[in-house]
Every structure is written in structure tokens, then in C-alpha cells.
C-alpha positions as CSV (number, residue, x, y, z in Angstrom):
1,M,-4.0,-11.4,-14.8
2,Q,-1.8,-11.0,-17.8
3,I,1.7,-10.8,-17.1
4,Q,4.3,-10.2,-19.9
5,I,8.1,-10.5,-18.9
6,V,10.4,-8.6,-21.6
7,S,14.0,-9.3,-21.5
8,V,17.1,-8.8,-23.4
9,G,19.0,-11.3,-24.6
10,K,18.6,-14.9,-25.3
11,I,19.4,-17.7,-22.2
12,K,22.0,-20.1,-23.4
13,E,22.5,-21.9,-20.3
14,K,20.4,-24.7,-20.0
15,Y,19.9,-24.9,-16.4
16,I,18.7,-21.1,-16.7
17,K,16.1,-22.9,-19.4
18,Q,14.9,-25.2,-17.1
19,G,14.4,-23.4,-14.2
20,I,12.5,-21.3,-16.3
21,E,10.4,-23.2,-17.7
22,E,9.2,-24.9,-14.4
23,F,8.3,-21.6,-13.0
24,E,6.3,-21.0,-16.6
25,K,4.3,-24.2,-15.6
26,R,3.9,-23.4,-12.0
27,L,2.2,-19.8,-13.0
28,G,-0.3,-21.4,-15.4
29,P,-3.0,-21.6,-12.9
30,Y,-2.6,-18.0,-11.8
31,C,-2.0,-16.1,-14.6
32,K,-1.2,-16.0,-18.4
33,L,2.2,-15.3,-18.8
34,T,4.1,-14.5,-22.0
35,M,7.7,-13.9,-22.5
36,E,9.4,-11.8,-25.3
37,E,13.1,-11.7,-25.6
38,V,14.6,-8.9,-27.9
39,N,18.1,-8.9,-29.2
40,D,21.0,-7.7,-27.4
41,E,23.4,-5.0,-29.0
42,Q,26.7,-6.3,-30.0
43,A,28.9,-4.1,-28.2
44,P,32.6,-4.6,-27.1
45,E,33.7,-5.5,-24.0
46,Q,35.2,-2.2,-23.6
47,M,33.0,0.9,-24.1
48,S,32.9,4.7,-23.6
49,E,29.8,5.9,-21.6
50,K,28.5,7.7,-25.2
51,E,28.8,4.0,-26.2
52,K,26.7,2.6,-23.3
53,E,24.0,4.9,-23.5
54,Q,23.9,4.3,-27.3
55,V,23.5,0.4,-26.9
56,K,21.0,1.2,-24.2
57,E,19.0,3.4,-26.5
58,K,19.1,1.0,-29.4
59,E,17.9,-1.8,-26.8
60,G,15.4,0.0,-25.2
61,E,13.4,1.0,-28.9
62,R,13.2,-3.1,-29.1
63,I,11.9,-3.3,-25.7
64,L,9.4,-0.4,-26.3
65,H,8.3,-2.0,-29.2
66,K,7.1,-5.1,-27.2
67,I,5.1,-2.8,-24.6
68,K,1.6,-2.3,-24.9
69,S,-0.5,0.7,-24.4
70,G,-2.3,0.1,-21.0
71,Q,0.2,-1.9,-19.4
72,H,1.1,-1.4,-15.9
73,V,5.0,-1.7,-16.3
74,I,7.7,-2.4,-13.8
75,V,11.5,-2.0,-14.9
76,L,14.0,-4.1,-12.9
77,D,16.4,-1.3,-11.9
78,L,19.5,-1.2,-9.4
79,D,17.9,2.5,-8.3
80,G,14.6,1.1,-8.0
81,K,12.6,0.3,-4.9
82,Q,13.4,-2.6,-3.1
83,W,10.1,-4.7,-1.9
84,S,9.6,-7.8,0.2
85,S,8.0,-10.7,-1.5
86,E,4.8,-10.0,0.6
87,K,5.0,-6.4,-0.6
88,L,4.9,-7.6,-4.5
89,A,2.2,-9.9,-3.6
90,E,0.4,-7.0,-2.3
91,K,1.2,-4.5,-5.3
92,M,0.1,-7.4,-7.5
93,E,-3.3,-7.7,-6.1
94,Q,-4.0,-4.0,-5.7
95,W,-3.3,-3.5,-9.8
96,G,-5.7,-6.6,-10.4
97,L,-8.2,-4.7,-8.3
98,H,-7.8,-1.2,-9.9
99,G,-8.0,-2.8,-13.1
100,K,-4.3,-2.7,-14.1
101,S,-4.8,-6.8,-14.9
102,Q,-2.2,-6.5,-17.9
103,I,1.6,-6.3,-16.3
104,A,4.8,-6.0,-18.0
105,F,8.1,-6.6,-16.3
106,V,11.3,-5.3,-17.6
107,I,15.0,-6.9,-17.6
108,G,17.3,-4.7,-19.4
109,G,20.9,-6.3,-20.7
110,S,24.4,-5.7,-19.2
111,N,24.4,-1.8,-19.5
112,G,20.6,-1.4,-18.0
113,V,18.1,0.5,-19.7
114,S,17.5,3.6,-21.5
115,D,15.7,7.0,-19.8
116,E,13.1,6.3,-22.3
117,V,12.0,3.1,-20.6
118,L,12.8,4.2,-17.2
119,Q,10.5,6.9,-18.1
120,R,7.6,4.5,-19.3
121,A,7.8,2.5,-16.1
122,D,5.0,2.7,-13.6
123,D,7.4,1.0,-11.2
124,K,11.1,1.0,-10.7
125,L,12.0,-2.6,-8.8
126,S,15.6,-3.3,-7.4
127,F,15.7,-7.0,-6.4
128,S,19.3,-6.2,-4.6
129,K,21.8,-3.4,-4.6
130,M,24.3,-6.4,-6.0
131,T,24.5,-7.1,-9.9
132,F,23.2,-10.3,-11.3
133,P,23.2,-11.8,-14.9
134,H,19.9,-10.3,-16.7
135,Q,19.3,-14.0,-17.7
136,L,19.6,-15.4,-14.3
137,M,17.4,-12.6,-13.2
138,K,14.8,-13.6,-15.3
139,L,14.6,-16.9,-13.7
140,I,14.4,-15.2,-9.9
141,L,11.7,-12.8,-11.2
142,L,9.3,-15.7,-12.2
143,E,10.1,-17.3,-9.1
144,Q,8.9,-13.7,-7.4
145,I,5.9,-13.7,-9.4
146,Y,5.2,-17.4,-8.4
147,R,5.6,-17.0,-4.7
148,A,3.8,-13.8,-4.8
149,F,0.4,-15.5,-6.3
150,K,1.0,-17.8,-3.6
151,I,1.1,-15.5,-1.0
152,Q,-2.0,-14.0,-2.2
153,K,-3.8,-17.0,-2.1
154,G,-2.5,-18.4,1.1
155,E,-1.0,-21.5,-0.3
156,P,2.0,-23.2,1.5
157,Y,4.8,-22.6,-0.2
158,H,8.7,-23.1,0.9
159,K,10.3,-19.8,2.7
């Protein structure tokens, strides 16, 4: 399985980088993992709704340029479905069995993702109704992908 993570912004925090590197290493035996970071749009702290939409559209264009045709796209979105770890494992296994071995997970910027990105999504996934920094979501997502592979293989992993 080929898994691509497309995310907005660079990770600056050393502890998050270290966690991401650890799960990249752990995922090596299970999948071919690629990570694509697109630049976040520079914007002031206080923005109107119109300005937020413009930022999401610009970031969305960058995201869509990284997604290949034929990929099964899962966008992380607050309004997405909430799956258990077991459900994610089941979904990933189903995708593989149905010829969807190229998966792209998308993590938007601090304002979310554009409507165009949401329209491209095959699935919308929410990890929680809480808001998390998008940099931290990459680490959480990688951990859950790793957990999903461990569940699929029936291999032990802490609960």
C-alpha cells in the first residue's frame, strides 16, 4: 500500500518532528509512505470570513497539486465521520482489497480546507470535535495508521 500524507505548513517543533520520524520508521515494513508539505498562506491573526476563504482556496490549490488521479483521498475535517482505530484498520484493508492501494490523507491548515479539497475527498475523517494544531495532527494520524496496520496483522501494540 502506498500512503501519502499531504499537509499544510512546516513542522517546527523538535518533539513533533521526532515523533513523526519514529512512526515513519515503524511504518516502513507495512507501506510505502510519502509526506508532502505545502506552504501555508501568510495571513494576519484576525481575518474576515472572506479572507479565511481566500487563504483556504490558495492552500487548497497547493494541496490539490500534490494529489494524484486514482488516489483514494481522505480529508481530515471537523465535520467528518469519527472512526475507531479498528474501523480505520478495516477501511484500509477494504481499500486495499478493492484496488485502492494508493491512499492520500490530507491535513489542512489552521483555517481548514477549501471546498474544492472537500469535493475531491472520497472520505472525510474527524479525530475529534476538539481542535488540534495541524502539525500535531500529522503525528496523531501517523500513529493511527501504524496502529491500523498492527490491528490488521493481529500484531501486539499497546492499548
